[in-house]
VEXVO-905965 format. One record per residue (C-alpha): residue number from 1; residue in three letters; x, y, z. Coordinates in steps of 0.02 Angstrom, whole numbers, plus 50000, padded with zeros to 5 digits. Example, Ala and Ser with C-alpha at 12.3 -4.5 7.8 and 13.67 -1.06 7.14 Angstrom:
[r 1 'Ala' [50615 49775 50390]] [r 2 'Ser' [50684 49947 50357]] 
//
This chain:
[r 1 'Met' [51663 50838 49502]] [r 2 'Arg' [51563 50753 49464]] [r 3 'Arg' [51434 50805 49322]] [r 4 'Arg' [51245 50770 49378]] [r 5 'Ala' [51158 50645 49255]] [r 6 'Asp' [50994 50779 49212]] [r 7 'Ala' [51150 50939 49152]] [r 8 'Pro' [51197 50960 48959]] [r 9 'Val' [51321 50879 48877]] [r 10 'Gln' [51340 50957 48729]] [r 11 'Arg' [51227 51132 48618]] [r 12 'Met' [51178 51165 48457]] [r 13 'Tyr' [51139 51306 48369]] [r 14 'Arg' [51061 51254 48185]] [r 15 'Phe' [50994 51386 48086]] [r 16 'Arg' [50830 51334 47974]] [r 17 'Met' [50813 51401 47792]] [r 18 'Ser' [50692 51519 47844]] [r 19 'Gly' [50850 51622 47964]] [r 20 'Leu' [50962 51588 47819]] [r 21 'Val' [50812 51698 47721]] [r 22 'Tyr' [50808 51827 47864]] [r 23 'Leu' [50993 51826 47861]] [r 24 'Ala' [51003 51895 47692]] [r 25 'Val' [50860 51996 47699]] [r 26 'Thr' [50973 52088 47840]] [r 27 'Gly' [51112 52078 47746]] [r 28 'Phe' [51043 52176 47604]] [r 29 'Leu' [50943 52302 47703]] [r 30 'Ala' [51115 52344 47787]] [r 31 'Val' [51188 52366 47620]] [r 32 'Ala' [51058 52481 47577]] [r 33 'Ala' [51067 52583 47715]] [r 34 'Ile' [51253 52610 47697]] [r 35 'Ser' [51206 52659 47525]] [r 36 'Ser' [51082 52761 47535]] [r 37 'Gln' [51078 52849 47724]] [r 38 'Asn' [50896 52841 47736]] [r 39 'Asn' [50833 52830 47903]] [r 40 'Leu' [50693 52716 47865]] [r 41 'Leu' [50796 52575 47789]] [r 42 'Phe' [50900 52630 47970]] [r 43 'Trp' [50747 52578 48087]] [r 44 'Ala' [50707 52440 47964]] [r 45 'Leu' [50875 52364 47994]] [r 46 'Gly' [50893 52393 48184]] [r 47 'Leu' [50738 52303 48198]] [r 48 'Ala' [50792 52142 48090]] [r 49 'Val' [50965 52138 48201]] [r 50 'Ala' [50838 52138 48359]] [r 51 'Gly' [50748 51994 48301]] [r 52 'Ile' [50905 51907 48283]] [r 53 'Gly' [50935 51948 48437]] [r 54 'Val' [50799 51906 48509]] [r 55 'Ser' [50782 51713 48434]] [r 56 'Gly' [50966 51657 48454]] [r 57 'Val' [51029 51784 48612]] [r 58 'Ile' [50872 51802 48737]] [r 59 'Ser' [50791 51626 48703]] [r 60 'Gly' [50943 51555 48692]] [r 61 'Leu' [51024 51596 48860]] [r 62 'Gly' [50832 51547 48952]] [r 63 'Leu' [50873 51373 48882]] [r 64 'Met' [51021 51347 48949]] [r 65 'Gly' [50961 51331 49119]] [r 66 'Ile' [50821 51169 49074]] [r 67 'Arg' [50880 51035 49155]] [r 68 'Val' [50781 50860 49078]] [r 69 'Glu' [50781 50671 49164]] [r 70 'Arg' [50717 50520 49104]] [r 71 'Glu' [50606 50430 49184]] [r 72 'Pro' [50607 50251 49207]] [r 73 'Ile' [50515 50164 49045]] [r 74 'Pro' [50361 50063 49110]] [r 75 'Asp' [50361 49884 48990]] [r 76 'Gly' [50236 49904 48828]] [r 77 'Ser' [50207 49776 48695]] [r 78 'Ala' [50215 49747 48538]] [r 79 'Gly' [50084 49866 48413]] [r 80 'Glu' [50020 49945 48577]] [r 81 'Arg' [50068 50135 48648]] [r 82 'Met' [50232 50166 48751]] [r 83 'Val' [50230 50294 48873]] [r 84 'Val' [50381 50400 48901]] [r 85 'Arg' [50424 50510 49025]] [r 86 'Tyr' [50530 50654 49031]] [r 87 'Arg' [50551 50765 49201]] [r 88 'Val' [50587 50951 49117]] [r 89 'Arg' [50697 51089 49281]] [r 90 'Asn' [50689 51270 49248]] [r 91 'Thr' [50827 51326 49356]] [r 92 'Asn' [50859 51508 49305]] [r 93 'Trp' [50807 51632 49389]] [r 94 'Leu' [50680 51770 49317]] [r 95 'Ala' [50696 51686 49113]] [r 96 'Pro' [50538 51551 49047]] [r 97 'Val' [50556 51441 48911]] [r 98 'Phe' [50443 51406 48793]] [r 99 'Gly' [50419 51264 48642]] [r 100 'Leu' [50480 51131 48701]] [r 101 'Thr' [50534 50994 48574]] [r 102 'Ile' [50603 50849 48700]] [r 103 'Ser' [50647 50693 48573]] [r 104 'Glu' [50772 50528 48563]] [r 105 'Arg' [50915 50545 48482]] [r 106 'Glu' [51003 50366 48378]] [r 107 'Pro' [51141 50301 48452]] [r 108 'Ser' [51314 50359 48344]] [r 109 'Arg' [51401 50230 48273]] [r 110 'Arg' [51543 50259 48379]] [r 111 'Arg' [51409 50211 48497]] [r 112 'Arg' [51390 50009 48545]] [r 113 'Val' [51214 50006 48553]] [r 114 'Arg' [51139 49820 48567]] [r 115 'Thr' [50965 49838 48544]] [r 116 'Pro' [50935 50046 48473]] [r 117 'Trp' [50804 50106 48495]] [r 118 'Arg' [50722 50133 48304]] [r 119 'Arg' [50725 49949 48309]] [r 120 'Cys' [50580 49930 48426]] [r 121 'Val' [50469 50089 48428]] [r 122 'Thr' [50453 50238 48331]] [r 123 'Arg' [50525 50422 48391]] [r 124 'Pro' [50474 50450 48563]] [r 125 'Val' [50419 50663 48551]] [r 126 'Ala' [50351 50771 48683]] [r 127 'Phe' [50299 50941 48692]] [r 128 'Val' [50324 51087 48833]] [r 129 'Thr' [50204 51247 48792]] [r 130 'Cys' [50303 51336 48963]] [r 131 'Val' [50409 51315 49110]] [r 132 'Arg' [50381 51443 49202]] [r 133 'Pro' [50567 51492 49312]] [r 134 'Gly' [50613 51364 49473]] [r 135 'Gln' [50469 51258 49392]] [r 136 'Ser' [50467 51068 49358]] [r 137 'Val' [50357 50974 49251]] [r 138 'Val' [50304 50806 49166]] [r 139 'Ala' [50325 50785 48989]] [r 140 'Glu' [50235 50646 48902]] [r 141 'Ala' [50288 50550 48741]] [r 142 'Arg' [50175 50397 48672]] [r 143 'Pro' [50296 50313 48550]] [r 144 'Leu' [50225 50111 48443]] [r 145 'Ala' [50338 49979 48487]] [r 146 'Thr' [50343 49898 48339]] [r 147 'Gln' [50428 49764 48378]] [r 148 'Arg' [50475 49666 48532]] [r 149 'Gly' [50662 49686 48619]] [r 150 'Lys' [50777 49785 48750]] [r 151 'Pro' [50780 49931 48665]] [r 152 'Glu' [50925 50041 48754]] [r 153 'Phe' [50893 50254 48743]] [r 154 'Thr' [51048 50328 48752]] [r 155 'Asp' [51034 50541 48725]] [r 156 'Val' [50861 50653 48738]] [r 157 'Ile' [50892 50801 48650]] [r 158 'Val' [50774 50947 48691]] [r 159 'Ala' [50747 51114 48583]] [r 160 'Ser' [50683 51262 48563]] [r 161 'Gly' [50640 51387 48410]] [r 162 'Phe' [50539 51518 48490]] [r 163 'Pro' [50502 51660 48471]] [r 164 'Phe' [50510 51664 48282]] [r 165 'Gly' [50552 51517 48215]] [r 166 'Leu' [50731 51573 48148]] [r 167 'Ala' [50842 51447 48209]] [r 168 'Thr' [50824 51325 48341]] [r 169 'Lys' [50940 51307 48510]] [r 170 'Ser' [50956 51113 48562]] [r 171 'Leu' [51037 51023 48698]] [r 172 'Arg' [51095 50867 48717]] [r 173 'Phe' [51072 50736 48902]] [r 174 'Ala' [51148 50584 48880]] [r 175 'Gln' [51056 50472 48995]] [r 176 'His' [51042 50275 48972]] [r 177 'Arg' [50907 50186 48993]] [r 178 'Thr' [50810 50016 48961]] [r 179 'Ala' [50653 49968 48915]] [r 180 'Leu' [50581 49798 48885]] [r 181 'Val' [50431 49772 48707]] [r 182 'Tyr' [50346 49592 48748]] [r 183 'Pro' [50282 49509 48582]] [r 184 'Ala' [50123 49530 48508]] [r 185 'Pro' [50021 49407 48602]] [r 186 'Ser' [49914 49292 48486]] [r 187 'Val' [49748 49304 48441]] [r 188 'Leu' [49650 49149 48509]] [r 189 'Asp' [49495 49058 48574]] [r 190 'Pro' [49512 49070 48748]] [r 191 'Arg' [49398 48909 48747]] [r 192 'Phe' [49559 48812 48688]] [r 193 'Leu' [49632 48761 48851]] [r 194 'Glu' [49450 48688 48907]] [r 195 'Asp' [49454 48607 48705]] [r 196 'Val' [49627 48487 48759]] [r 197 'Gly' [49540 48464 48916]] [r 198 'Ala' [49624 48555 49051]] [r 199 'Gly' [49531 48681 49183]] [r 200 'Ser' [49566 48793 49316]] [r 201 'Gly' [49603 48639 49431]] [r 202 'Arg' [49677 48475 49457]] [r 203 'Asp' [49546 48401 49381]] [r 204 'Gly' [49519 48509 49217]] [r 205 'Ser' [49374 48576 49331]] [r 206 'Thr' [49350 48737 49363]] [r 207 'Gly' [49233 48799 49542]] [r 208 'Arg' [49220 48967 49640]] [r 209 'Ile' [49200 48944 49830]] [r 210 'Gly' [49053 48873 49882]] [r 211 'Asp' [49017 48743 49736]] [r 212 'Asn' [49036 48546 49780]] [r 213 'Thr' [49217 48541 49678]] [r 214 'Gly' [49327 48553 49825]] [r 215 'Asp' [49390 48515 49983]] [r 216 'Phe' [49255 48551 50134]] [r 217 'Tyr' [49305 48737 50229]] [r 218 'Gly' [49162 48759 50346]] [r 219 'Val' [48991 48831 50370]] [r 220 'Arg' [48932 49003 50353]] [r 221 'Glu' [48766 49106 50346]] [r 222 'Tyr' [48623 49077 50193]] [r 223 'Val' [48649 49230 50067]] [r 224 'Pro' [48503 49261 49963]] [r 225 'Gly' [48561 49184 49810]] [r 226 'Asp' [48633 49030 49871]] [r 227 'Ser' [48610 48859 49827]] [r 228 'Met' [48482 48781 49888]] [r 229 'Arg' [48605 48602 49847]] [r 230 'Ser' [48738 48707 49983]] [r 231 'Ile' [48599 48726 50128]] [r 232 'Ser' [48672 48590 50276]] [r 233 'Trp' [48504 48528 50352]] [r 234 'Arg' [48581 48469 50509]] [r 235 'Ala' [48677 48648 50551]] [r 236 'Ser' [48558 48747 50517]] [r 237 'Ala' [48433 48630 50623]] [r 238 'Arg' [48557 48646 50762]] [r 239 'Val' [48583 48851 50767]] [r 240 'Gly' [48441 48893 50694]] [r 241 'Glu' [48448 48980 50561]] [r 242 'Leu' [48512 48944 50388]] [r 243 'Val' [48674 48904 50351]] [r 244 'Val' [48782 48835 50197]] [r 245 'Leu' [48925 48718 50159]] [r 246 'Gln' [49052 48831 50105]] [r 247 'Asn' [49206 48702 50000]] [r 248 'Ala' [49384 48779 49947]] [r 249 'Leu' [49442 48820 49793]] [r 250 'Pro' [49511 48684 49717]] [r 251 'Ala' [49715 48690 49684]] [r 252 'Pro' [49731 48758 49526]] [r 253 'Thr' [49845 48659 49362]] [r 254 'Arg' [50022 48696 49326]] [r 255 'Met' [50059 48711 49176]] [r 256 'Trp' [50255 48742 49063]] [r 257 'Val' [50227 48852 48912]] [r 258 'Arg' [50383 48748 48818]] [r 259 'Leu' [50436 48836 48648]] [r 260 'His' [50549 48775 48507]] [r 261 'Leu' [50596 48887 48368]] [r 262 'Ser' [50765 48767 48310]] [r 263 'Gly' [50639 48725 48161]] [r 264 'Ala' [50596 48911 48124]] [r 265 'Ala' [50635 48936 47943]] [r 266 'Asp' [50640 49141 47962]] [r 267 'Pro' [50625 49294 48043]] [r 268 'Gln' [50437 49321 48038]] [r 269 'Glu' [50417 49108 48090]] [r 270 'Thr' [50516 49138 48242]] [r 271 'Glu' [50420 49282 48283]] [r 272 'Ala' [50255 49210 48238]] [r 273 'Thr' [50300 49072 48348]] [r 274 'Ile' [50362 49181 48494]] [r 275 'Gly' [50190 49257 48478]] [r 276 'Leu' [50076 49105 48482]] [r 277 'Ala' [50179 49062 48666]] [r 278 'Ala' [50155 49226 48719]] [r 279 'Gly' [49963 49215 48690]] [r 280 'Val' [49930 49052 48788]] [r 281 'Leu' [50034 49139 48910]] [r 282 'Lys' [49907 49267 48925]] [r 283 'Ile' [49749 49151 48913]] [r 284 'Ala' [49812 49040 49035]] [r 285 'Ile' [49860 49163 49149]] [r 286 'Glu' [49674 49238 49164]] [r 287 'Arg' [49609 49061 49149]] [r 288 'Gly' [49704 49055 49340]] [r 289 'Phe' [49849 48922 49286]] [r 290 'Ile' [50011 48948 49362]] [r 291 'Val' [50125 48945 49202]] [r 292 'Gly' [50298 48912 49173]] [r 293 'Leu' [50389 48924 49049]] [r 294 'Leu' [50526 48829 48938]] [r 295 'Cys' [50643 48873 48807]] [r 296 'Pro' [50772 48722 48785]] [r 297 'Glu' [50873 48796 48646]] [r 298 'Tyr' [50906 48970 48741]] [r 299 'Asn' [50931 48890 48903]] [r 300 'Leu' [50812 48987 48976]] [r 301 'His' [50668 48950 49105]] [r 302 'Thr' [50543 49040 49202]] [r 303 'Leu' [50463 48941 49342]] [r 304 'Pro' [50286 48930 49384]] [r 305 'Ala' [50208 49053 49438]] [r 306 'Ser' [50025 49156 49431]] [r 307 'Gly' [49932 49303 49415]] [r 308 'Arg' [50021 49476 49347]] [r 309 'Val' [50187 49459 49395]] [r 310 'Gly' [50211 49264 49336]] [r 311 'Leu' [50137 49329 49146]] [r 312 'Arg' [50263 49476 49158]] [r 313 'Arg' [50434 49378 49212]] [r 314 'Ala' [50378 49241 49057]] [r 315 'Leu' [50344 49368 48954]] [r 316 'Ser' [50524 49473 48996]] [r 317 'Arg' [50600 49321 48964]] [r 318 'Leu' [50539 49331 48776]] [r 319 'Ala' [50572 49496 48744]] [r 320 'Ser' [50739 49473 48781]] [r 321 'Leu' [50771 49301 48652]] [r 322 'Glu' [50907 49335 48559]] [r 323 'Ala' [50958 49238 48366]] [r 324 'Asp' [51146 49231 48417]] [r 325 'Ala' [51097 49156 48617]] [r 326 'Met' [51037 48984 48534]] [r 327 'Thr' [51122 48826 48613]] [r 328 'Asp' [51157 48667 48543]] [r 329 'Glu' [51230 48575 48697]] [r 330 'Pro' [51166 48446 48791]] [r 331 'His' [51245 48475 48936]] [r 332 'Asp' [51168 48663 48956]] [r 333 'Arg' [51012 48608 48969]] [r 334 'Ala' [51029 48520 49102]] [r 335 'Gly' [50996 48646 49240]] [r 336 'Leu' [50829 48660 49147]] [r 337 'Pro' [50670 48601 49276]] [r 338 'Gln' [50572 48421 49238]] [r 339 'Pro' [50369 48440 49225]] [r 340 'Gly' [50287 48329 49345]] [r 341 'Pro' [50179 48164 49270]] [r 342 'Arg' [50010 48281 49318]] [r 343 'Glu' [50047 48464 49253]] [r 344 'Leu' [49990 48529 49089]] [r 345 'Val' [50130 48541 48951]] [r 346 'Val' [50090 48652 48801]] [r 347 'Thr' [50223 48640 48660]] [r 348 'Val' [50224 48790 48546]] [r 349 'Arg' [50369 48751 48382]] [r 350 'Pro' [50353 48844 48212]] [r 351 'His' [50256 48788 48043]] [r 352 'Gly' [50303 48576 48012]] [r 353 'Asp' [50442 48565 48148]] [r 354 'Gly' [50477 48378 48069]] [r 355 'Ala' [50615 48384 48197]] [r 356 'Leu' [50497 48373 48364]] [r 357 'Asp' [50406 48259 48301]] [r 358 'Arg' [50567 48142 48292]] [r 359 'Arg' [50621 48168 48456]] [r 360 'Arg' [50451 48140 48514]] [r 361 'Gly' [50440 47996 48401]] [r 362 'Gly' [50611 47907 48463]] [r 363 'Gly' [50532 47910 48639]] [r 364 'Asn' [50596 48094 48721]] [r 365 'Arg' [50416 48114 48771]] [r 366 'Leu' [50377 48252 48903]] [r 367 'Pro' [50273 48176 49056]] [r 368 'Gly' [50134 48220 49081]] [r 369 'Arg' [49968 48276 48964]] [r 370 'Leu' [50060 48357 48815]] [r 371 'Val' [49973 48492 48686]] [r 372 'Thr' [50078 48557 48533]] [r 373 'Leu' [50014 48707 48445]] [r 374 'Asp' [50079 48739 48280]] [r 375 'Ser' [50119 48929 48221]] [r 376 'Gly' [50046 48914 48049]] [r 377 'Val' [49891 48944 48120]] [r 378 'Val' [49957 49128 48168]] [r 379 'Leu' [50024 49147 48004]] [r 380 'Ala' [49846 49090 47919]] [r 381 'Gly' [49741 49176 48056]] [r 382 'Ala' [49842 49348 48010]] [r 383 'Gly' [49704 49423 47931]] [r 384 'Gly' [49617 49478 48076]] [r 385 'Gly' [49500 49342 48200]] [r 386 'Ser' [49513 49221 48321]] [r 387 'Val' [49630 49069 48308]] [r 388 'Arg' [49557 48919 48377]] [r 389 'Pro' [49692 48762 48356]] [r 390 'Glu' [49669 48588 48382]] [r 391 'Arg' [49761 48463 48498]] [r 392 'Val' [49878 48358 48386]] [r 393 'Ala' [49969 48249 48496]] 
//
């Protein structure tokens, strides 16, 4: 018979230091009561034994009716709080459960996990005050994402020390789930794309419907606040009321973020370069660009897309980059798309990557407008504030 996903796989019972002291005092009372045959000591011994029963047996039986399921974990970004939700259900008919602590257990050495959650996030901890019989509640933990990656969560621990805190009763639930932690985007000046001659249109302009920047779209009624230059006087004379010309939005610029990591001297510089690429992607999407990602060393790319979907797709690939996946074989990169002649290419590289300069100097130059950003500006600006890179190519 197949076990339910929300059923516990292990029960654990552990006395705390206060519980051990309580047991020692109870034993002392038992010896004293038997030796002296004092009724008051027998009353005290009975109360002490009842406390052990209430703390260990009664609350433990109620805990056995708890079922926990970890919900899908939303993506997060390094340096921000993630949200991990647990659905807690009490299957008991009569017994409520109080004082639950829900946390994640680190994977054991026998269980092979590529990226343990401890490497990317702090320990998620959630609390539930009370779960009535037959009730289902959702507990929320907000751990801090510390590093990009794909953390894997394997085991959920539900513990309770109710009512006296003498012993901790816990259940372990085996539930494997993977999350995504995006790289922390570098803080860049939003105007740097304008500094290199890139607008939201193919001609570098930024326009709205109604501006004289796109193709003719049609006419509409005049609305107070419209520019007098947009009024079509001939059409207005024909219809007997003011109408304005309406132009279509210019086609957005297609931009590629080309990431080079082969010249990184250490992991810190690698992460700074990836963070710079994430910052460029974020600003470009906010400016209305259609953005794609290229990373030749990892044979990785995402096709150009706009909006949150395109940004999420590119950041997901950056979060999944692993150092052991780097390739130097030319034939492995044959399937990578090539930017068009009118597309903007922003190359992000580690600080002082001379190999990239030699490759470009040897005639292997990409078509289109080329801008190179150096991760050294990110390392230099780590103390805070905006970084405004200059066009170097």
